[in-house]
N, C-alpha and C positions, 0 to 999 in steps of 0.2 A: 536500551535505546541506542547506545553506542554501537553495539554489535549489529543491530538492524541497519543502522545508517552506513556502516562500513560495507556490509553485504550488499546493500542497495547500490552504493557507489560502484562497487566492483561489478555488479551485474550490468549496470549501465555502460561501464567501460568495455567489458568483454562482449556483451550481446548487441550493443548499439540499437536498442529497440526503437521502433517508430510509434509503437502504441503499447501502453501498459494497462491491463484490466485489473482493477482492484476491487476486492470485496471488503468493506469495512471503512473505518474512518480514515481521513487523510492524515498522513504523518508529516511532521515538520521537515522541510527540506525536500519533499518529493517534487518531481518535475510534473507540475499540473498541466503543462502545455501538451504533454503526450500521454496523460493519464485519464482514464475513464473510471468513475467510481460507482459502485453499486452498494446499496445498503445490505449488510449482512444480518438478516432477520434472526438467525440462530444465535449470533453473538449478542444482539440486542435483547433477545429473550433471556439469555443467561444473565446479563447485567441487571435485568429487571426482576430476576428471581422467578421466572416462569418455567 
């Protein structure tokens, strides 16, 4: 989680995105004001043993 957070912060700093498209669950500390989330069906199926 620590490395993900550091990478996320660096990507925001360098890229200065106006929109982030995410597949999967929200992560703590994400900028929800510029993020759009889509359900990741493949990940959901893996978690449910399908």
